[in-house]
C-alpha positions as CSV (number, residue, x, y, z in Angstrom):
1,M,61.1,130.9,11.6
2,T,61.1,128.4,14.7
3,A,60.1,126.0,12.8
4,F,62.9,123.6,13.6
5,Y,62.1,123.4,16.9
6,Q,58.6,125.1,17.6
7,K,57.2,122.3,19.9
8,E,60.4,122.5,22.3
9,L,60.2,126.6,22.3
10,D,56.2,126.2,23.6
11,F,57.2,123.7,25.8
12,L,60.4,126.3,27.4
13,F,58.2,129.3,27.5
14,N,55.3,126.9,29.1
15,V,57.6,125.5,31.5
16,L,58.8,129.1,32.6
17,A,55.5,130.5,33.4
18,K,54.7,127.7,35.2
19,M,57.7,129.6,37.5
20,R,55.5,133.2,37.1
21,L,58.3,133.8,34.5
22,N,57.3,135.9,31.8
23,A,59.4,134.6,28.4
24,R,58.6,136.1,25.0
25,L,59.7,135.7,21.4
26,Y,61.4,139.3,20.7
27,R,62.1,140.0,16.8
28,P,63.7,143.4,15.8
29,G,61.5,146.5,15.3
30,D,59.5,144.8,17.9
31,P,58.1,147.3,20.6
32,T,60.3,147.0,23.3
33,G,57.7,148.8,26.1
34,E,57.2,145.4,27.4
35,L,59.9,143.9,27.9
36,D,60.6,144.9,31.6
37,L,56.8,144.2,32.2
38,G,56.3,148.5,31.9
39,L,58.5,149.8,34.7
40,R,60.8,152.6,32.3
41,S,57.0,153.2,30.7
42,M,55.5,153.7,34.0
43,L,59.0,156.0,35.2
44,G,58.6,157.6,32.4
45,L,62.3,156.6,30.9
46,D,60.9,155.2,27.5
47,E,64.3,156.2,26.2
48,D,66.0,153.8,28.3
49,Y,64.0,151.3,26.3
50,E,66.7,151.9,23.2
51,R,69.8,152.3,25.3
52,V,69.1,149.1,27.2
53,F,67.9,146.6,24.7
54,R,68.3,147.6,21.3
55,S,72.1,147.7,21.8
56,V,72.2,144.7,23.5
57,A,70.8,142.9,20.6
58,H,73.4,144.3,18.6
59,L,75.7,142.9,20.3
60,M,74.5,139.2,20.7
61,E,76.8,136.7,19.4
62,H,75.0,133.2,18.1
63,K,75.5,130.2,20.6
64,K,76.0,132.5,23.7
65,V,73.5,133.0,26.4
66,Y,73.4,136.3,28.1
67,K,72.5,137.1,31.7
68,M,72.0,141.1,32.8
69,V,70.9,142.9,35.5
70,D,70.1,146.3,35.1
71,Q,69.8,149.4,37.2
72,F,66.7,148.8,38.4
73,L,68.0,145.2,39.6
74,C,65.8,143.6,37.1
75,R,67.5,140.1,35.7
76,F,67.2,138.8,32.1
77,I,68.7,135.8,30.2
78,Y,68.7,136.6,26.5
79,F,70.1,134.7,23.4
80,R,69.8,134.5,19.8
81,L,67.8,131.9,17.9
82,P,69.3,130.1,15.3
83,H,67.9,129.2,11.6
84,T,65.6,132.2,11.6
85,D,65.8,135.3,9.1
86,D,65.5,137.9,11.1
87,D,67.4,137.3,14.3
88,S,64.6,136.6,16.5
89,M,66.1,136.3,20.5
90,V,64.0,134.7,23.4
91,V,64.3,137.1,26.4
92,I,63.8,135.8,29.8
93,G,62.8,138.1,32.7
94,P,62.4,140.0,34.6
95,Y,62.9,138.3,37.8
96,L,64.8,138.7,41.3
97,T,67.8,136.6,43.0
98,A,66.8,138.5,46.3
99,D,63.6,140.3,47.6
100,L,63.5,144.1,48.0
101,S,63.1,145.6,51.3
102,R,61.3,149.3,51.4
103,E,64.5,150.9,51.9
104,S,66.7,149.4,49.8
105,I,63.8,150.8,47.4
106,L,63.9,154.8,48.5
107,E,67.5,154.2,48.0
108,Q,67.9,153.7,45.0
109,T,64.5,156.0,43.7
110,E,67.5,158.5,45.7
111,R,70.5,156.9,43.9
112,L,68.7,157.2,40.2
113,G,67.3,160.9,40.9
114,L,63.5,159.6,40.6
115,S,60.9,161.1,42.3
116,M,60.1,160.0,45.8
117,D,56.5,159.7,44.3
118,F,57.1,156.7,42.7
119,V,58.0,154.1,45.5
120,S,54.8,152.8,46.0
121,Q,54.4,152.1,42.5
122,Q,58.2,150.6,42.4
123,T,57.4,148.6,45.6
124,A,53.9,147.1,43.9
125,Y,56.2,146.2,40.6
126,Y,59.2,144.1,42.2
127,A,56.1,142.5,44.3
128,S,54.7,140.7,41.4
129,L,58.3,139.9,40.0
130,P,59.3,136.1,40.7
131,V,62.3,135.7,43.2
132,F,65.1,133.1,42.5
133,I,67.3,132.7,45.6
134,D,69.3,130.3,43.6
135,P,68.4,131.2,40.1
136,S,71.0,127.9,39.0
137,A,67.3,126.0,38.4
138,V,66.3,128.7,35.6
139,L,69.7,128.1,34.3
140,A,69.1,124.7,34.2
141,I,66.5,125.2,32.1
142,V,67.8,127.6,29.5
143,S,70.9,125.0,29.3
144,A,68.4,121.8,28.5
145,F,66.8,123.7,25.3
146,G,70.2,124.8,24.4
147,E,71.5,121.8,24.3
148,I,68.4,121.2,21.8
149,I,68.8,124.2,19.5
150,W,72.6,124.2,19.4
151,G,73.3,120.2,19.7
152,G,75.1,119.6,23.0
153,S,76.5,120.7,26.8
154,G,79.6,121.7,25.1
155,S,78.4,124.0,21.9
156,F,77.6,127.2,23.9
157,D,78.4,129.3,26.7
158,V,77.2,131.5,29.2
159,I,78.1,135.4,29.4
160,D,77.1,137.7,32.0
161,V,77.1,141.0,30.7
162,A,78.0,142.4,34.0
163,Y,81.6,141.5,34.8
164,E,81.8,139.6,31.2
165,Q,82.7,136.4,33.1
166,Q,82.7,133.5,30.2
167,H,81.9,129.6,31.3
168,S,79.8,126.7,30.5
169,V,76.3,126.3,31.8
170,P,75.7,123.9,34.7
171,M,73.6,121.6,34.9
172,A,71.3,121.1,37.5
173,R,71.0,117.7,39.4
174,N,68.1,116.5,41.3
175,E,68.0,113.7,43.4
176,D,64.6,112.6,45.5
177,A,65.1,112.3,49.0
178,P,64.4,109.0,50.4
179,I,61.8,107.8,52.4
180,E,62.2,106.6,55.6
181,Q,59.0,104.6,56.8
182,Q,58.1,105.7,60.5
183,D,56.2,104.3,63.2
184,I,52.8,105.8,63.1
185,L,52.4,106.1,66.8
186,Q,55.6,108.5,66.7
187,Q,54.5,110.0,63.8
188,M,51.7,110.8,66.0
189,K,52.7,111.8,69.6
190,Q,55.3,114.3,67.1
191,M,52.2,115.9,65.4
192,E,50.3,116.3,68.9
193,E,53.2,118.1,70.2
194,R,53.8,120.4,67.2
195,Y,50.2,121.6,67.3
196,A,50.3,121.6,71.2
197,F,53.6,123.9,70.6
198,E,51.8,125.8,67.7
199,N,48.7,126.3,69.4
200,E,51.1,127.3,72.6
201,L,52.5,130.3,70.0
202,M,49.5,131.2,69.4
203,E,48.1,131.9,72.7
204,I,51.5,134.0,73.9
205,V,51.3,136.0,71.0
206,M,47.4,137.2,71.6
207,H,48.3,138.1,74.6
208,G,51.3,140.0,74.0
209,Q,53.0,137.7,76.9
210,T,57.1,138.7,75.8
211,H,57.6,136.7,79.3
212,R,56.5,133.5,78.4
213,A,58.1,133.5,75.1
214,E,61.4,133.5,76.4
215,V,60.7,130.9,78.5
216,L,58.9,128.4,75.6
217,M,62.3,129.3,73.6
218,S,64.6,128.0,75.5
219,G,62.9,124.3,74.8
220,I,62.7,125.1,70.9
221,S,65.1,122.9,70.0
222,Q,64.2,120.2,71.6
223,L,60.9,119.3,69.7
224,N,61.4,116.8,67.0
225,Y,59.5,117.9,63.4
226,Q,58.8,115.9,60.8
227,P,61.2,116.6,57.8
228,R,59.4,117.4,54.7
229,S,62.5,117.6,52.7
230,A,66.0,115.8,52.3
231,D,67.3,119.3,53.1
232,P,67.5,120.3,56.9
233,L,68.4,124.0,56.3
234,R,65.0,123.7,54.1
235,N,62.9,122.0,56.6
236,I,63.8,124.9,58.9
237,K,63.3,127.8,56.5
238,N,59.7,125.6,56.1
239,Y,59.3,125.8,59.6
240,C,59.8,129.7,60.0
241,I,57.4,130.1,57.1
242,I,54.4,128.1,59.4
243,C,55.7,130.4,62.6
244,N,55.4,133.8,60.6
245,T,52.1,133.0,59.0
246,L,51.1,131.4,62.3
247,L,52.2,134.4,64.3
248,R,50.5,136.5,62.1
249,K,47.2,135.4,62.5
250,A,47.3,135.2,66.5
251,A,48.4,139.1,66.5
252,E,45.4,140.0,64.0
253,Q,43.4,137.7,66.5
254,G,45.3,140.3,69.9
255,G,43.9,143.3,68.0
256,V,46.7,144.3,65.7
257,H,45.6,146.0,62.3
258,P,45.9,144.2,58.8
259,I,48.8,146.7,57.5
260,H,51.2,146.4,60.4
261,L,50.8,142.5,60.9
262,D,51.8,142.8,56.5
263,S,54.8,145.4,56.9
264,Q,56.0,143.2,59.5
265,S,55.7,139.2,58.0
266,G,56.9,140.4,54.8
267,H,59.7,141.6,56.5
268,Y,60.4,138.3,58.4
269,A,59.9,136.6,55.1
270,R,62.6,137.9,53.2
271,L,64.6,137.2,56.4
272,I,63.7,133.4,56.0
273,E,65.3,132.9,52.7
274,N,68.1,134.2,53.7
275,V,68.5,132.0,56.8
276,P,72.1,130.7,56.7
277,T,72.2,127.6,59.4
278,L,70.2,125.7,61.4
279,Q,70.8,127.6,64.8
280,A,70.0,130.5,62.8
281,G,67.1,129.6,62.2
282,N,65.8,128.5,65.4
283,E,67.0,131.8,66.9
284,L,64.9,133.5,64.0
285,I,62.0,131.4,65.2
286,G,62.3,133.1,68.8
287,E,63.3,136.6,67.2
288,M,60.0,136.3,65.3
289,L,57.5,135.8,68.6
290,R,58.9,138.5,70.7
291,A,58.7,140.8,68.0
292,Y,54.7,139.6,67.3
293,C,54.2,140.0,71.0
294,R,55.8,143.8,70.9
295,L,53.5,144.2,68.0
296,V,50.6,143.1,69.7
297,R,51.8,145.4,73.1
298,T,52.5,148.1,70.9
299,H,49.9,148.2,68.7
300,A,47.0,145.7,69.6
301,G,43.5,147.9,69.4
302,D,41.3,146.4,71.5
303,Q,41.7,149.3,73.9
304,F,40.7,151.9,71.5
305,S,37.4,152.9,69.9
306,P,37.1,151.9,65.6
307,V,37.8,155.3,65.2
308,V,41.3,155.6,66.9
309,Q,42.1,152.2,65.5
310,R,41.4,153.6,61.7
311,I,43.7,157.0,62.5
312,R,46.4,155.8,63.6
313,A,46.5,152.6,61.3
314,Y,46.7,155.6,58.9
315,I,48.9,157.9,60.0
316,D,51.7,154.9,61.1
317,A,51.0,154.2,56.8
318,N,51.1,157.5,55.5
319,L,53.6,159.3,57.7
320,S,54.9,161.7,54.6
321,G,51.5,162.7,54.1
322,D,49.1,165.7,55.1
323,L,47.8,164.3,58.7
324,T,46.8,167.8,59.9
325,L,43.7,166.7,62.5
326,N,41.4,168.5,59.7
327,T,42.6,166.7,57.2
328,L,41.9,163.3,59.7
329,A,38.9,164.4,60.5
330,D,37.3,164.9,57.3
331,L,38.8,161.4,56.5
332,M,36.9,159.7,59.3
333,R,33.6,162.3,58.7
334,I,33.6,163.6,62.1
335,S,34.0,166.8,63.8
336,P,37.8,167.9,64.0
337,G,36.4,168.9,67.7
338,Y,35.6,165.3,68.2
339,L,38.1,163.3,67.1
340,S,40.7,165.5,68.9
341,T,39.1,164.8,72.4
342,I,38.6,161.4,71.6
343,F,41.8,160.5,70.4
344,R,43.6,162.2,73.4
345,R,41.4,160.6,75.8
346,E,42.0,157.0,74.7
347,T,45.8,157.2,73.7
348,G,46.7,160.0,76.7
349,K,48.4,162.1,73.8
350,T,47.2,164.9,71.5
351,L,47.0,164.1,67.7
352,I,50.4,166.6,66.5
353,E,51.9,165.2,69.4
354,Y,51.2,161.5,67.9
355,V,52.0,162.4,64.8
356,I,55.4,164.0,65.6
357,G,56.2,160.6,67.6
358,Q,55.6,158.4,64.7
359,R,58.0,160.3,62.4
360,M,60.5,160.9,64.4
361,K,60.4,157.1,64.9
362,A,60.5,156.8,61.1
363,A,63.1,159.4,61.2
364,I,65.0,157.2,63.5
365,H,65.0,153.7,61.4
366,L,65.5,155.0,58.3
367,L,68.9,156.9,59.8
368,Q,70.0,153.5,60.8
369,S,68.9,151.3,57.8
370,T,69.7,153.9,54.6
371,G,72.0,155.7,53.3
372,L,69.1,158.8,51.9
373,Q,70.0,161.9,52.6
374,I,68.7,164.0,55.3
375,Q,66.7,166.1,53.0
376,T,64.7,162.7,51.9
377,I,64.2,161.2,55.1
378,S,62.7,164.1,55.6
379,Q,60.5,164.8,53.6
380,L,59.5,160.8,53.7
381,C,58.7,161.6,57.6
382,G,56.5,164.9,56.4
383,C,58.5,167.9,56.7
384,A,59.5,169.7,53.6
385,D,62.1,172.2,55.6
386,P,65.2,169.9,56.3
387,N,66.2,172.7,58.8
388,Y,62.8,172.4,60.6
389,F,63.1,168.4,60.8
390,S,66.1,169.2,62.1
391,R,65.2,171.1,64.7
392,L,62.6,168.6,65.6
393,F,64.8,165.9,65.8
394,K,67.0,167.8,68.1
395,R,63.8,168.2,70.5
396,H,63.5,164.8,70.3
397,Y,67.0,162.9,70.7
398,G,69.2,165.6,72.1
399,M,71.1,165.9,68.7
400,T,70.9,166.5,64.7
401,P,69.8,164.1,62.5
402,G,73.7,164.5,60.9
403,D,75.2,163.9,64.6
404,F,72.8,161.3,65.4
405,R,73.9,159.1,62.0
406,R,77.7,160.2,63.0
407,N,77.5,158.5,66.2
408,Q,75.8,155.5,64.7
409,A,78.7,155.2,62.4
410,S,81.2,155.5,65.0
411,H,79.8,153.1,67.0
412,G,79.6,151.0,64.6
413,N,83.4,151.3,63.5
414,Q,84.4,150.4,67.4
415,S,82.3,147.3,67.4
């Protein structure tokens, strides 16, 4: 029974729920399928629950908090409760300590020998998990609870299951930043400058004007934005987040389809949280501005009819699928002949030329950014036959995929 500290346990679960962090009381014999929120069940690996969770339950000692990361990069905190007849334990998680990119999920899927058909489900699953770049706040909350149930900060230890490191649980200390009074007129001037700058940013992106972006970036460090945190690095990250949102909206107004916007804004959201310095934050704002300008120039749909806009967006989002003329025509509910005619008239390319070009661009990206096998990349780029994929790649780039990757590796070693 947990009557000794039921109120404290309820409070712990309530606090963690506010952080979007799943926490539950697990008793021997309880079903394990929901401990990872159904990931293994989705992948058809239900038997793995027995190995991972039931085995650790038997090895747990009292007055120890365990941190674990499983083969899916999901992290958990768990500990056995005192004063219980059935050795109940608290399980907190899953959560992440870094956003996972699509490339890293692809590599993980290959490494674990899973079907690439599960990539979309895994991506949606990871997107639903909370991410704590600095997980010390979670440990601090658990530490406060541990002091209650075990009697003092020195009465329990933390075990890192992966590395078998034991140490005392650190207590996080939060201090409110002092509030500085500022002159109202100065604040108004700063806000006016900021809004003028943001409006210019949006106008530049709407028209894809990279040359204006370069000029504007030369003066970005001179702007003085009102701090919202005592941490300057947190301030620049916050402003990067604001810029990412503004630029995404501007690119949308410039005619870019949401499927491209979502991919780009998600990419920069991950980069923002890993910004190491103020200078890097300023440079990232410039990079985002130029990238969104390129996106408008490349994918803006103003010059295309709605049918061609939708076809281009569908192709870019489904490069591994069936992209034949007949299939795409059925999707748009128009005749293949009409689709072929309007696509070539508006883009200057045949439909098959566009599909192959986009697949080859995706192949280059995967070869540069992942360690996936070439056979896997071939499948992700819609080529079931790796030999055909290699011939197609060589026709476009003058070398095989393997030669391209080796060249990239040798250039990287030289630098």
